[in-house]
C-alpha positions in Angstrom: 147.1 99.6 1.5 144.1 97.7 0.4 146.4 94.7 -0.3 147.9 95.0 3.2 144.4 94.9 4.8 143.4 92.0 2.8 146.3 90.0 3.7 145.7 90.9 7.2 142.2 89.7 7.0 143.2 86.5 5.4 145.7 85.8 8.1 143.0 86.3 10.9 140.8 84.0 8.9 143.5 81.3 8.8 144.2 81.7 12.5 140.4 81.3 13.2 140.3 78.1 11.0 143.4 76.7 12.7 141.8 77.5 16.3 138.5 75.9 15.3 140.3 72.8 14.0 142.1 72.5 17.2 138.8 72.2 19.3 137.2 69.9 16.7 140.3 67.6 16.8 140.5 67.8 20.4 137.1 66.1 21.1 137.3 63.8 18.2 138.8 60.2 18.7 141.4 58.6 18.5 143.3 60.4 21.2 147.2 60.6 21.1 147.8 60.0 24.8 151.4 58.7 24.2 152.5 61.8 22.3 150.8 64.2 24.9 152.8 62.4 27.6 155.9 62.6 25.7 155.4 66.3 24.9 154.6 67.0 28.6 158.0 65.4 29.3 159.9 67.4 26.6 158.1 70.8 27.7 157.9 70.2 31.4 160.7 68.0 32.8 163.5 69.4 30.4 162.6 72.9 31.5 163.0 72.4 35.2 166.8 73.4 35.3 166.2 76.8 33.7 162.9 77.4 35.4 164.5 76.5 38.8 167.4 79.0 38.4 165.0 81.7 37.0 162.4 81.3 39.7 165.0 81.2 42.6 166.7 84.4 41.3 163.4 86.2 40.9 162.4 85.4 44.5 165.9 86.4 45.9 166.4 89.7 43.7 162.7 90.7 44.4 163.2 90.4 48.0 166.6 92.0 48.0 165.2 95.1 46.1 162.1 95.4 48.2 163.9 95.4 51.5 165.3 99.1 51.3 161.8 100.6 50.6 160.2 98.8 53.7 163.1 99.6 55.9 162.4 103.3 55.4 159.0 102.7 57.1 160.3 100.0 59.6 158.0 97.4 58.0 160.6 94.7 57.0 158.4 92.3 58.8 155.9 92.6 56.0 158.5 91.2 53.6 157.2 87.5 53.6 153.6 88.7 52.8 154.8 91.2 50.1 156.8 88.4 48.4 154.0 85.9 48.5 151.4 88.2 47.0 153.9 89.4 44.4 155.0 86.0 43.3 151.7 84.3 43.3 149.7 87.1 41.8 152.0 88.1 39.0 155.7 87.2 38.9 155.4 83.3 38.9 153.0 82.9 36.0 154.5 85.7 34.0 158.2 84.6 34.5 157.2 81.0 33.6 155.4 82.1 30.4 158.3 84.4 29.4 160.9 81.7 29.9 158.7 79.0 28.2 158.2 81.3 25.3 161.9 81.4 24.8 162.6 77.7 25.3 159.5 75.8 24.4 158.1 78.3 21.8 161.3 78.2 19.8 161.6 74.5 20.0 158.2 73.8 18.8 158.4 76.5 16.0 161.6 75.2 14.8 160.6 71.6 15.1 157.4 71.9 13.1 158.9 74.2 10.6 161.7 71.6 9.9 159.2 68.9 9.4 157.4 71.1 6.9 160.5 71.9 5.0 161.4 68.1 4.9 157.9 67.2 3.9 157.3 65.0 6.8 154.0 66.5 7.5 152.9 65.7 3.9 154.2 62.2 4.4 152.1 61.8 7.5 149.0 62.6 5.6 149.8 60.2 2.7 150.4 57.4 5.4 147.1 57.9 6.7 148.2 59.7 10.0 146.4 62.9 11.1 149.3 65.3 11.4 147.2 67.9 13.0 146.0 65.7 15.8 149.4 64.0 16.4 151.7 67.2 16.2 149.5 70.2 16.9 146.9 69.1 19.4 149.5 67.1 21.5 151.8 70.2 21.7 149.1 72.7 22.6 147.6 70.5 25.3 151.1 69.7 26.8 151.8 73.5 27.1 148.4 74.2 28.6 149.1 71.3 31.2 152.7 71.9 31.9 152.9 75.8 32.1 150.5 75.9 35.1 152.5 73.0 36.8 155.7 74.8 36.2 154.1 78.0 37.6 153.3 76.3 41.0 157.0 75.0 41.0 158.3 78.7 40.2 156.1 80.0 43.1 157.6 77.4 45.5 161.2 77.9 44.4 160.7 81.9 44.3 159.7 81.7 47.9 162.5 79.6 48.9 164.8 82.3 47.2 163.0 85.0 49.1 163.2 83.2 52.4 167.1 82.8 51.9 167.4 86.6 51.0 165.5 87.4 54.3 167.6 85.2 56.6 170.7 86.8 55.1 169.7 89.9 57.1 167.1 88.9 59.7 166.6 85.9 62.1 163.4 84.4 60.8 162.5 80.7 61.1 161.2 79.0 58.1 158.0 78.1 60.0 157.4 81.8 60.6 158.1 82.7 57.1 155.7 80.3 55.5 153.1 81.0 58.1 153.1 84.7 56.9 153.3 83.7 53.3 150.2 81.4 53.4 148.5 83.9 55.7 148.8 86.6 53.0 147.6 84.4 50.1 143.8 83.9 49.4 142.0 81.3 47.5 141.3 83.8 44.7 145.0 84.5 44.4 145.7 80.8 43.4 142.7 80.8 41.1 144.0 83.9 39.3 147.5 82.3 39.0 146.0 79.2 37.4 144.0 81.2 34.9 146.9 83.1 33.9 149.0 80.1 33.6 146.6 78.1 31.5 145.9 81.2 29.2 149.6 81.7 28.8 150.3 78.0 28.3 147.7 77.7 25.6 148.9 80.9 23.9 152.5 79.7 23.6 151.5 76.3 22.3 149.0 77.7 19.9 151.2 80.5 18.4 154.4 78.2 18.2 152.4 75.5 16.4 150.7 77.8 14.1 153.9 79.5 13.1 155.7 76.4 12.6 152.9 74.5 10.8 152.5 77.5 8.2 156.2 78.2 7.9 157.7 79.1 4.5 159.6 76.4 2.7 163.4 76.3 3.0 166.0 76.4 5.7 165.5 80.1 6.1 161.9 79.5 7.2 163.1 77.4 10.2 165.0 80.3 11.7 162.0 82.7 10.9 159.6 80.4 12.5 161.6 79.9 15.6 162.0 83.7 16.0 158.5 84.5 15.2 157.1 82.0 17.7 159.1 83.6 20.5 158.5 87.2 19.6 154.7 86.6 19.0 154.3 84.5 22.1 155.9 87.1 24.5 154.0 89.9 22.9 150.7 88.1 23.4 151.6 87.1 27.0 152.1 90.7 27.8 149.0 91.7 26.1 146.9 88.9 27.9 148.5 90.0 31.2 147.1 93.4 30.7 143.7 92.1 29.9 143.5 89.7 32.8 144.5 92.5 35.2 141.8 94.7 34.0 139.2 91.9 34.0 140.0 90.9 37.5 139.9 94.5 38.6 136.2 94.5 37.8 136.0 91.8 40.6 137.8 94.3 43.1 140.8 91.9 42.9 
């Protein structure tokens, strides 16, 4: 029992040291702009097909499932407002984060773990390159930048899916639909969505990099790192969602 507590405290200490080093390396030159841009491409652009399909399905299915409940009260005209609030406030950042945890998190965890196994990280240190700045800082920044951008995209594609679901039953013009959508969204909704996306993006990047950077040696460690990155990222995303909702509730949001 004492040994387990000691190991847990040591793990928290290593996480804290890893986090503090990130902020120190973040503001210390030189800056790896080319690697950050490359990681943004790897994380953002290559996720577009999966994100597009998922966002469209979420918007379409959510609208389809919400219709029967509103029909009981004769309030199907509220569907555009309901969709916009649900997608912007919660579904878009949460769905984007979960999909990215699976795709991006496993990719980063496996990539860094394999570099650790093949001693490429050690070779970078010997050659005079700062592996932490090149490998870790660039990836965490890329996820923190691209997850919010992908969240806005998921919001848009989800609303398109919702619109197509509505017009399969009702005669509603696109202009009327988006007029109701933007009428229901407030400035604070967009701010809350961005905050969620940035927090989720940073968490995914940080956890995936940490797990991969400190993975155990051997080929088995690569699989464990990829799996741990996905599981830990998703768990923390849900935990952070609960905390953010509670914090925003204090502001009557």
